[in-house]
C-alpha positions as CSV (number, residue, x, y, z in Angstrom):
1,X,2.1,55.8,48.3
2,X,5.3,53.8,50.1
3,X,5.2,54.5,53.8
4,X,8.6,55.5,55.1
5,X,11.0,53.6,57.7
6,X,13.0,54.3,59.9
7,X,16.3,52.8,60.6
8,X,18.8,53.7,63.1
9,X,22.7,54.0,62.1
10,X,26.1,55.5,63.5
11,X,28.5,56.9,61.9
12,X,31.6,55.3,61.1
13,X,34.6,57.2,60.0
14,X,37.2,54.7,58.4
15,X,36.0,53.8,54.6
16,X,37.4,51.0,52.7
17,X,37.5,47.3,52.5
18,X,39.4,46.8,55.4
19,X,37.4,49.2,58.2
20,X,34.1,47.7,56.9
21,X,35.5,43.8,57.6
22,X,36.1,45.2,61.1
23,X,32.8,46.4,61.4
24,X,31.1,42.9,60.4
25,X,34.0,41.4,62.7
26,X,31.9,43.4,65.5
27,X,28.6,42.1,64.3
28,X,27.1,45.2,62.9
29,X,26.6,45.9,58.9
30,X,28.8,48.7,57.1
31,X,27.1,51.0,54.6
32,X,27.3,54.3,52.8
33,X,25.2,57.4,51.9
34,X,25.7,59.4,49.4
35,X,24.3,62.0,46.5
36,X,22.1,64.8,46.9
37,X,25.9,66.8,45.4
38,X,26.9,66.1,49.6
39,X,30.3,64.4,50.6
40,X,29.9,60.5,50.7
41,X,28.5,59.2,54.7
42,X,29.9,55.8,55.9
43,X,27.4,54.3,58.3
44,X,26.8,51.1,60.5
45,X,24.0,49.4,61.4
46,X,22.4,46.6,63.7
47,X,21.5,43.6,61.8
48,X,18.6,43.3,63.2
49,X,17.6,46.8,62.6
50,X,18.0,45.8,58.4
51,X,16.9,42.2,58.0
52,X,13.2,42.4,58.7
53,X,12.7,45.2,55.9
54,X,15.0,43.6,53.7
55,X,13.2,40.6,53.9
56,X,9.9,42.1,52.4
57,X,11.2,42.0,48.8
58,X,10.5,45.7,48.9
59,X,13.1,47.8,50.2
60,X,14.9,48.8,47.6
61,X,11.7,50.5,46.5
62,X,11.2,52.5,50.5
63,X,11.8,55.3,51.5
64,X,14.0,55.4,54.6
65,X,14.8,58.1,57.3
66,X,17.9,57.5,58.3
67,X,18.5,58.5,62.4
68,X,22.4,59.3,62.4
69,X,23.7,60.5,65.7
70,X,20.3,62.8,65.8
71,X,20.0,64.2,62.4
72,X,17.5,62.5,59.8
73,X,18.7,61.5,56.3
74,X,16.1,60.6,54.0
75,X,17.5,58.4,51.9
76,X,16.5,55.2,49.6
77,X,18.3,51.8,49.4
78,X,20.5,51.4,45.6
79,X,21.9,48.5,46.5
80,X,22.6,45.4,48.9
81,X,24.9,42.9,49.4
82,X,25.4,39.4,50.7
83,X,27.3,36.7,51.8
84,X,27.3,34.1,49.1
85,X,27.8,31.2,51.4
86,X,26.3,32.5,54.6
87,X,23.4,34.6,53.0
88,X,23.8,37.5,55.4
89,X,23.6,41.4,54.6
90,X,27.1,42.3,53.9
91,X,26.8,46.4,53.1
92,X,24.3,48.4,52.3
93,X,24.1,51.6,50.3
94,X,21.6,54.7,50.3
95,X,20.6,57.0,47.3
96,X,20.3,60.9,49.7
97,X,17.2,62.5,48.7
98,X,16.9,66.3,48.3
99,X,14.0,68.5,48.1
100,X,12.1,67.6,45.0
101,X,13.8,64.7,44.2
102,X,13.0,62.4,41.4
103,X,14.2,58.8,41.2
104,X,13.6,55.7,39.3
105,X,12.3,53.0,41.2
106,X,11.5,49.3,40.0
107,X,8.0,48.4,41.1
108,X,5.6,45.5,41.7
109,X,2.5,44.7,38.8
110,X,0.3,42.9,40.4
111,X,-2.9,41.7,38.1
112,X,-6.2,41.4,39.1
113,X,-9.7,40.5,38.3
114,X,-8.8,37.3,36.5
115,X,-12.4,35.9,37.1
116,X,-13.9,38.3,34.4
117,X,-11.6,37.4,31.8
118,X,-13.7,35.5,29.3
119,X,-10.3,33.9,27.8
120,X,-9.1,32.7,31.4
121,X,-12.4,31.4,32.0
122,X,-12.5,29.4,29.2
123,X,-9.1,27.8,30.0
124,X,-6.5,30.0,28.1
125,X,-3.3,31.3,30.1
126,X,-1.6,34.2,31.3
127,X,1.7,34.7,30.6
128,X,3.2,37.6,33.1
129,X,6.1,39.3,30.6
130,X,7.0,41.8,33.3
131,X,6.7,40.9,37.2
132,X,8.2,44.9,37.9
133,X,8.4,48.0,36.2
134,X,10.7,51.2,36.1
135,X,9.2,54.1,36.6
136,X,10.4,57.5,37.6
137,X,8.3,59.4,40.1
138,X,9.2,61.6,43.0
139,X,11.3,60.9,46.0
140,X,7.6,61.3,48.2
141,X,5.5,59.5,46.4
142,X,6.6,56.4,45.0
143,X,3.5,53.9,44.3
144,X,3.3,50.8,46.2
145,X,2.0,48.6,43.0
146,X,0.6,48.5,39.6
147,X,-2.1,47.3,39.1
148,X,-3.5,45.8,36.1
149,X,-7.2,45.1,35.6
150,X,-7.8,41.9,33.2
151,X,-11.8,42.5,33.0
152,X,-13.0,41.4,29.3
153,X,-9.8,40.2,28.2
154,X,-9.7,37.9,25.2
155,X,-7.4,35.3,23.5
156,X,-4.0,36.8,22.0
157,X,-4.5,40.3,23.6
158,X,-2.0,41.9,25.7
159,X,-1.9,44.8,28.1
160,X,0.9,47.1,27.8
161,X,2.5,50.2,29.9
162,X,0.5,52.5,27.8
163,X,-2.8,50.8,28.7
164,X,-2.1,51.3,32.2
165,X,-3.1,54.6,34.2
166,X,-0.4,55.6,36.1
167,X,-0.6,57.7,39.6
168,X,-0.1,61.8,39.1
169,X,3.8,62.9,38.2
170,X,4.8,59.0,37.8
171,X,6.0,58.2,34.2
172,X,7.8,54.9,32.8
173,X,11.4,55.3,32.8
174,X,11.4,53.2,30.2
175,X,11.8,54.5,26.3
176,X,9.8,51.5,24.8
177,X,6.3,50.6,25.7
178,X,6.7,47.7,28.0
179,X,4.5,44.5,28.0
180,X,3.4,43.9,30.9
181,X,1.1,40.5,30.0
182,X,-0.3,38.4,26.9
183,X,-3.5,35.8,27.3
184,X,-2.6,32.8,25.0
185,X,-4.6,29.7,23.8
186,X,-4.1,26.2,25.8
187,X,-2.4,23.8,23.5
188,X,-5.4,20.9,23.6
189,X,-4.8,17.7,25.1
190,X,-5.5,15.7,22.5
191,X,-2.8,17.6,20.5
192,X,-0.3,17.2,23.4
193,X,-1.1,13.5,23.6
194,X,-0.5,13.2,19.7
195,X,2.9,14.8,19.5
196,X,3.7,12.6,22.2
197,X,2.9,9.4,20.8
198,X,4.4,10.5,17.4
199,X,7.7,11.2,19.6
200,X,7.9,8.1,21.7
201,X,7.4,5.7,18.2
202,X,10.7,4.6,16.9
203,X,10.5,2.9,13.3
204,X,11.2,-0.9,12.5
205,X,14.6,-1.4,11.1
206,X,14.4,-3.7,7.9
207,X,17.1,-6.6,8.2
208,X,18.4,-8.8,6.2
209,X,18.3,-12.5,6.8
210,X,21.6,-13.8,6.9
211,X,21.1,-16.0,3.9
212,X,20.3,-12.9,1.4
213,X,23.2,-11.2,3.4
214,X,25.4,-13.5,2.2
215,X,23.6,-13.8,-1.3
216,X,24.4,-9.6,-1.2
217,X,28.2,-10.3,-0.2
218,X,28.4,-12.7,-3.5
219,X,27.7,-15.9,-2.1
220,X,30.5,-16.9,0.5
221,X,29.0,-17.8,4.1
222,X,29.8,-15.5,7.1
223,X,33.3,-16.4,8.6
224,X,32.9,-19.5,11.4
225,X,29.6,-21.0,9.6
226,X,29.2,-24.7,9.1
227,X,28.2,-26.3,5.6
228,X,25.1,-27.8,5.2
229,X,24.7,-31.4,6.5
230,X,25.5,-33.5,3.5
231,X,27.6,-31.0,1.5
232,X,31.3,-31.4,1.3
233,X,33.6,-29.2,2.5
234,X,35.3,-26.7,0.0
235,X,38.9,-27.3,-1.0
236,X,41.7,-25.1,0.2
237,X,42.9,-22.5,-1.5
238,X,46.4,-23.4,-3.5
239,X,49.0,-22.0,-1.4
240,X,47.0,-22.0,1.7
241,X,48.1,-22.7,5.3
242,X,46.5,-25.5,7.0
243,X,44.4,-24.9,9.8
244,X,45.4,-25.5,13.4
245,X,45.5,-29.0,14.2
246,X,45.3,-30.2,10.4
247,X,47.9,-32.3,8.8
248,X,49.4,-31.1,5.5
249,X,49.0,-32.9,2.5
250,X,51.4,-35.5,1.2
251,X,53.7,-33.5,-1.8
252,X,53.2,-35.3,-5.0
253,X,55.9,-37.9,-6.0
254,X,58.6,-37.0,-8.2
255,X,58.3,-38.8,-12.1
256,X,61.3,-41.5,-11.7
257,X,63.9,-41.0,-14.2
258,X,65.2,-44.1,-16.7
């Protein structure tokens, strides 16, 4: 069962964003207490009174006795807001708990006896599916944790919430049978190496020789290619312009008139 912590708070009369900003400027943390069919009550806390409890990581599943101006209010934290830049607590919401109240709380899941699992001892892998589980429990009896025993677990076996014995008066808050973990076989090292070799292999590209490429293009040499030694240059096509720097051919003499 979770222990109950005490936090001192001060009542504040004004509500709203402006009033909350004014509280933060004084170095305090604004908050509100609601629920149990009563009007919401605006409160404020010193930063040092909240920070140690928030840093435990279990603050949202911890019962709190709020001491407000001499009165004690049994409550549970429901929401914490942080500054996105400085990561400081900026607001806290508490749910007031009445007598015999039942609430849904997220409880951490822990796993034990890994050494007693034949599958894990042989190199299998434990895949944790749910690190927390939502439980419906009495407000005065909140489990600290849910423990999963891995003794005797084999490969391809899984554990669901229905396989775990829950404390009295504690039930699942989900309609589905939540999967907590599963044990799978570890991939063989040689298969991993083979897959890496296949992915790294680059097939060679079949490239044609320049001569073969020219033959495939109809026997025409590539642009800028020099003729072979001893071969005559091809005559320019009829009507083609002379190359740069070359003299134009003399025109044919006209026939003399008789």
